[in-house]
Each structure stands twice: as structure tokens, then as C-alpha cells.
PANULO-129771 format. One line per field, with one value per residue (C-alpha): residue number from 1; x, z negated, y negated. Coordinates in steps of 0.001 Angstrom, whole numbers, plus 500000, padded with zeros to 6 digits. Layout:
N
num	[NUM:...]
x	[X:...]
z	[Z:...]
y	[Y:...]
This chain:
326
num	[1:2:3:4:5:6:7:8:9:10:11:12:13:14:15:16:17:18:19:20:21:22:23:24:25:26:27:28:29:30:31:32:33:34:35:36:37:38:39:40:41:42:43:44:45:46:47:48:49:50:51:52:53:54:55:56:57:58:59:60:61:62:63:64:65:66:67:68:69:70:71:72:73:74:75:76:77:78:79:80:81:82:83:84:85:86:87:88:89:90:91:92:93:94:95:96:97:98:99:100:101:102:103:104:105:106:107:108:109:110:111:112:113:114:115:116:117:118:119:120:121:122:123:124:125:126:127:128:129:130:131:132:133:134:135:136:137:138:139:140:141:142:143:144:145:146:147:148:149:150:151:152:153:154:155:156:157:158:159:160:161:162:163:164:165:166:167:168:169:170:171:172:173:174:175:176:177:178:179:180:181:182:183:184:185:186:187:188:189:190:191:192:193:194:195:196:197:198:199:200:201:202:203:204:205:206:207:208:209:210:211:212:213:214:215:216:217:218:219:220:221:222:223:224:225:226:227:228:229:230:231:232:233:234:235:236:237:238:239:240:241:242:243:244:245:246:247:248:249:250:251:252:253:254:255:256:257:258:259:260:261:262:263:264:265:266:267:268:269:270:271:272:273:274:275:276:277:278:279:280:281:282:283:284:285:286:287:288:289:290:291:292:293:294:295:296:297:298:299:300:301:302:303:304:305:306:307:308:309:310:311:312:313:314:315:316:317:318:319:320:321:322:323:324:325:326]
x	[208586:211055:214783:217989:219373:216035:215713:219426:218494:215309:217278:219447:217159:215423:219064:219761:216872:216967:220587:220341:217236:218935:216140:217470:213857:214304:210401:209797:212445:211172:207623:208896:211113:207730:205688:208221:208427:204721:204174:206015:203470:200513:202671:202862:198863:198533:200130:198668:195207:196785:196576:193233:192517:193974:191946:188792:190092:190251:186765:185212:186871:185496:181797:182008:183181:180319:177480:178480:175630:178622:181037:183691:184501:187134:184777:182096:184200:187140:189711:189271:192666:193801:190446:189916:192901:192794:195135:192313:189778:192077:192466:189036:187971:190258:188772:192064:193198:190122:189794:193426:193053:189879:190723:193595:192063:194479:191851:192565:189973:188755:191501:194014:192384:194768:197538:195422:194749:198498:199332:197080:198262:201890:200717:198884:202137:204069:205540:204944:201009:200812:202406:200212:197334:198018:199742:198784:196627:196528:198091:199309:202750:201862:200036:202980:205180:202815:202453:206422:206683:203756:205141:208686:208077:205062:205539:209512:210645:206899:206892:202862:203130:206123:204396:201654:203287:205334:202403:200372:203559:206793:207889:206834:208653:212266:210442:208695:211410:212012:208102:207719:210456:208759:205528:207539:208869:205614:203613:203900:202765:199523:197678:198705:196710:199140:198863:202566:201903:199804:202438:200545:203378:206389:208713:209221:209893:213147:215577:218187:221451:222703:225686:222857:223133:220440:220557:220035:217136:213866:213989:211929:214305:217286:215576:215195:217837:220203:218386:218290:222307:223228:221403:222671:226350:226762:228531:230780:231710:232120:234444:236564:236289:237747:240538:241624:241411:243750:242602:242638:240145:237868:237836:236829:233930:230305:227723:225873:229290:230000:226845:226972:230319:229150:226272:228759:230430:227395:225952:229699:229334:225764:225230:227906:225969:226554:230081:232087:232733:228267:228557:230939:229328:226042:226846:229095:226144:223970:226369:226066:222820:222257:225996:228300:229821:232885:231612:231492:235393:235468:233072:234672:238123:237536:234875:237192:240376:238283:236693:240076:241872:238896:238954:242464:241905:238967:236103:234305:233788:231792:229953:228338:227740:229510:232514:232475:234996:236233]
z	[460144:460426:460483:458457:461664:461983:458177:458187:461692:459753:456306:458533:460001:457422:455473:458507:457993:454246:454497:457319:455980:452066:450742:448071:446602:446407:445719:449502:450895:450151:451136:454605:454915:454034:456397:459001:458237:458400:461131:463204:462130:463528:466859:467074:466607:469185:471683:471264:471876:475024:476547:475337:477365:480621:480114:480201:482816:484819:483619:484822:487943:488773:488102:489887:493040:492371:492243:495784:498554:500839:498527:500051:499747:497182:495246:495115:493574:491469:490527:486449:485433:484028:482147:480934:479007:475780:474272:475008:473342:470032:469942:470219:467676:465110:462118:460255:463811:464685:460695:460739:464379:463474:460031:461509:464495:466735:469570:472932:473984:477282:476603:477411:480726:482678:481462:481767:485185:485664:484080:485700:489272:488163:487017:490408:491993:490386:491268:487556:488033:491345:490394:487599:489693:492058:490174:488722:485625:483357:480186:476695:477984:481198:479379:477133:480186:481643:478648:477922:481351:480964:477346:479311:482208:481891:478805:478649:480865:481473:481251:481027:477848:476177:476292:474563:472263:471431:471159:468856:466439:466758:464747:467451:470355:469459:467762:470808:472620:468982:469174:472173:471638:468491:469960:472974:469988:468334:471303:470619:467278:468490:469666:466214:463121:461148:460994:461334:464351:462544:460371:456829:456395:457161:454981:454001:451128:451608:454536:455730:456575:460231:458541:456588:453051:451469:450667:447280:447384:449590:452676:450746:447956:450374:452353:449047:447506:450932:451100:447306:447147:450244:449459:445635:446622:450088:449096:446485:449499:452029:450042:449399:453322:454313:451953:453286:457240:459114:459965:463668:462908:461139:463911:466201:464045:464459:461172:462595:462447:458973:457714:459088:457635:454285:454360:455361:452131:450075:451359:450969:447163:446279:448237:447157:449016:452444:453980:454597:458294:458682:457708:459417:462709:462146:461465:464654:466689:465600:466146:469926:470172:467788:468167:471140:473504:471483:468063:467903:467883:465344:463177:463765:462780:459982:458376:458571:457145:454527:453282:453632:451264:448688:448347:447967:445020:443642:444198:446304:444786:446989:445377:446947:450636:450559:450170:453664:455935:459723]
y	[432066:429409:430828:429661:427538:425548:425109:423375:421116:420336:419365:417339:415138:414365:413541:411552:409257:409132:408086:405725:403828:404077:405487:408147:409316:413119:413556:411912:413784:417208:416114:414966:418218:420736:418489:419029:422646:423274:421288:423611:426667:424425:423943:427944:428225:425192:427154:430265:428541:426833:430646:430682:426787:428145:431409:429539:427307:430103:431648:428677:428824:432134:431260:428097:430405:432938:430018:428480:428920:430906:432614:433848:437623:436754:434547:437290:439794:438057:439481:439067:441367:437848:436597:440260:440779:442273:439652:436683:439256:439498:435926:434949:437300:437104:434698:433853:432371:430468:429268:428171:425899:424905:423187:421730:420346:422892:423155:422273:419656:417796:415533:418244:419424:417411:419545:423005:422647:421813:424995:427014:425830:426522:430415:430996:429909:432318:435753:437087:436260:437486:440770:441225:440556:442916:445799:448863:450088:446771:448058:446267:446805:445205:442400:441937:441577:438924:437000:436945:435274:432863:431683:431525:429749:427443:425291:424466:421422:420345:417024:416464:418679:416767:413765:414854:416832:413791:411566:414248:414556:413766:416397:419019:417859:419590:422746:423645:426163:427886:428208:430131:432268:433167:433746:436091:438037:438637:439608:443349:443020:441347:444547:446171:446263:444047:440230:439954:437914:435392:433234:432210:429884:428101:430546:434334:435668:437148:437445:440133:438467:439566:441721:443663:441827:439907:436415:435493:432911:432829:430321:427864:427530:427324:424404:422432:423185:422560:419108:417878:418732:417615:413925:413812:415120:412928:410164:411904:414571:411978:410377:413689:414272:411163:411410:414857:413625:411414:408172:409083:411701:409086:406938:409796:411015:409502:409476:412767:414598:413262:414185:417793:417934:416971:419292:422268:421713:421132:424635:426087:424750:425818:429018:431785:434489:432678:433450:430625:431466:431688:428243:426640:428684:427534:423554:423434:425393:422297:420069:420656:419597:416809:414858:413765:416152:416512:416713:420429:420357:417807:419713:422985:421702:419556:421710:424585:422398:420955:424427:426438:423858:423915:427672:427495:425262:427359:424941:427053:430654:433335:436271:439091:439116:435824:437628:439071:437037:437851]
């Protein structure tokens, strides 16, 4: 389920904490990383369950209106397009989904009701909801369009949700955007016979690179190896990098930048199937979100300079798809 960039980010966060706390336990670091990766899968299921919670709230509103002594015409003949969506039936009937959520306590309870109401009210006021409720015949395509808007619009920048997720798990808040995107990407699979939309774990056995090649290791192996090698090699690589850059650069580098540069050097050294250009681009992108405003320029310039020198010296050797460059 996790892509390589998110894996790199999770490794970076574990390394950051371990190095700052001067803890060099590889086993503890690996356990922390695996827990962080598995928490992303749990958030995926939890957010799918949120849609069911909103559907239940909408059903209760319909039932309450119909039980009034003097219901309005709209309350007597409610529009059930939302609550009757096939998507909800599929979720409710899926034993794997239910079992996973029940075992891990990923159900929305009465404590989350204020947030469910908040999401429901926001949905009612949206254009995508009004369009769905008053449009033509409901189909899988119209449901997917509606659900894509629902997951894209109602959860990010929702302060109530962010506070709740942070209380439930500090590991969840940074993964929310990624998880929502994964749900939207998988919506088309929900209506099929397969289970591609229900991840059984954080990692896939194999992955195709963007250029069509194949990684030489699966994602779990990549995560563990990147963590282990980065932690073990950090002191040595930090020293080597420091010798290769000017005092002016050293003064402007923050700890997060140095750690990302050391991770990039480690990746270039121990993963021969990953092109140097890919490695540089990945750590520059991560620096945009987890370091200072100017970090992308420092990480890009210094990592490029260090890796070019190491390639020229023969310290870094690439093979297979790793030989591909611009």
C-alpha cells in the first residue's frame, strides 16, 4: 500500500528521533518503523468507516423526519440516493473489512458523533452533493464521482478531524492526505470482484518503477534495509559529507538537511537498481515538507555534488535500471 516516498519519509522520521535521542537500537528502530507503516493501513480502514458513519447519521435523520407527527412532504418522501448507494452495501457486507476494523477498534463510536455531524452538514452544503442528489440515474460511475469529491473535500483541513486523529495516534496526522488519495484511487476497484481496494498490509511484494523497470527488492525489504543502513552509516557518511562541503554550507545546513543528505548517500550506495537522479529528486521533495524553506536548494546542490564525486571515484556503482540517467 505504501509508496516508496512515504516509506522514505517514515524512515526519515524514525531516524530523526533515534539520532536525536542517541538511541542506536536497530531492533527498536525497526519495530517503530513497522508500527508506523501498519498504522497507515489502519487509517485507511478508519477513513472508509467514516463514510459509513456519515451514512448512518443520514439514515437516522431520515427516520427521525418520517416519525414526526406532521412531517413535511420532503420528510414523508425522503431522497435516499445517498444512503442507498451500492458502495455502502459493499462495505457493510464485506467480512474482511468488518473483521479488520472490529479487531483493531477502527469503528466510529458515539464519541466521534460531533465530527460525523460536522462532516454531514458540510456535505449537505456542497455542490457535489446537490448535483448527486438531483441528477440522473445513479450508477457506479456517478457514485465514484460523488465519493471522490466526498473524500477529497470533507477531511483535509478539517480541524476537528485533525485534533481527533492526533489524539488517537500521532502517526496518523501526517498520513491523512496520502490515505485519502489512496482511497480515491481505489474506488473503481470497490465494485469489482477482487480485493485490490482492501490492503492486507503496508507493503506489496513487488513494484514497477516509473520508467518501467523493476526494483530488485520488495517494499518491506527496502524499508528495513534503508533504515538499518542509514542508522549504521550515519556517523561515517556525515563525516564524509562534511569534508566535501564548504564551511559556509555547513553553517547553513540544519540537522534535517544533513540527515536527508546522509539518507540519500546511503540509498545511492546500497540500492544499485535505483538511479542516482531518482534518489536526489526524492530527498529534495521530502525536504520541502520536513525542513526549512531553503532546504530544497541545499539538499539538491550538496547531494548532487557529493554523489557525482562518489560516482566518479567508483564508490557508487549502479546496475540494471539504476544505470538510467537523464
